N, C-alpha and C positions, 0 to 999 in steps of 0.2 A: 550663336547667339550675338556675337558680336556685330555680324554684318545686317542681321535683321534690325537692329538698334539703330545702326548709322542709317538705313534706310528710312526707318520711322524717324528720325531726326530731321531729316532731308524733307520727306513729306509733311512735316508738321510746320516748316517754315515757307512753304509754297500758300499763297494765296488763291483759294480755286476761284472765289468770287471773280478774279482779274485775269487769271490766267487759262485762255480759253485753248491755248495750245495744249497743255497738258490734260483738261479733260477731254478732248478730242483723242488723245492719246490712250487715255483711261479705258474710254469707252472701246476703243477699236481693241483693246487687249482683251475686254470683258467679252467681247463678240467672239473674238479669235479663240478664247479658252472654250466660249460655251460650243463651239465649232469641232474644237480636236475633243470635248467629252462627249458628244455625240458621235463623232467619227468611233472615238475607242468603245463607245456601248454598241455599236453596229457592227464592229469587228467581233466583239464578244458575243454577241448574238450569233455572226455565222460561225464561228467556231463551235458554240453550244449546239446548232442545228446541226452541223456536221457530224459532230458524235451522236448525235438522236439518229441520223440518218444510217450511218454506220450501225447502229444497235437494229434497225429496221432491217437492214440489208442481212445483218447476220442471223435473225430470229425468222426471214422470210427463208434463206436457206437451209436452215435447220429444220424448218417446217418442209421445204420439200424433200429432202433427204429423208427424212424421218417417213414420211408419206411414202416415197418410193422403195425406202429399204424395208418396212414393215407391211405396205399395203399393195407394192408393184405398181403403185401409180405414177405415170408419168404424163399424163394430160390433166393440166388443171383450168381447164374452159370453164368448167360449170362451179368450181372449187370457191365457195364464199369467203374461207379463211385467206384462201390465195389470194384473192381479189380485194380483200380488207387490207393485206399489208401492201399489195400493189398501189392501192388507192394511198395510202398513207405515206409511202414513198415519193408517190408523184406531187402531193399535197405540199410535201417538205421542201422538196428539189425547187417547186415554184416559188417557196416562202424564202429560201436563201436566193433565190435568183431575183427577187423583191427588195431584198436588204441590201444586195449586192450593186442594186441600181441605184438605191440612195446614195453609196460611197461612191460611185464614178459619177 
């Protein structure tokens, strides 16, 4: 608390109407903090999406394994559930790629 009180005391002494350098500095800090928060939100979204992608891969593998074991099916060319899971995986991969492009 002691440091915050010192900063507050210093800031209260500054006349913002005449000190243009300080106003510029505050605007830069404000802009940069917004950039950092956007970057963090994007990184969190990427990690969440990666977890969702792993779940989809797991579900696809489980589906293929069960179909193969129970029904001896190894060709999924016309299987709607297989196509649906692959479609979800591809959409999620594109979404992750899109978010990553915002970061770079």
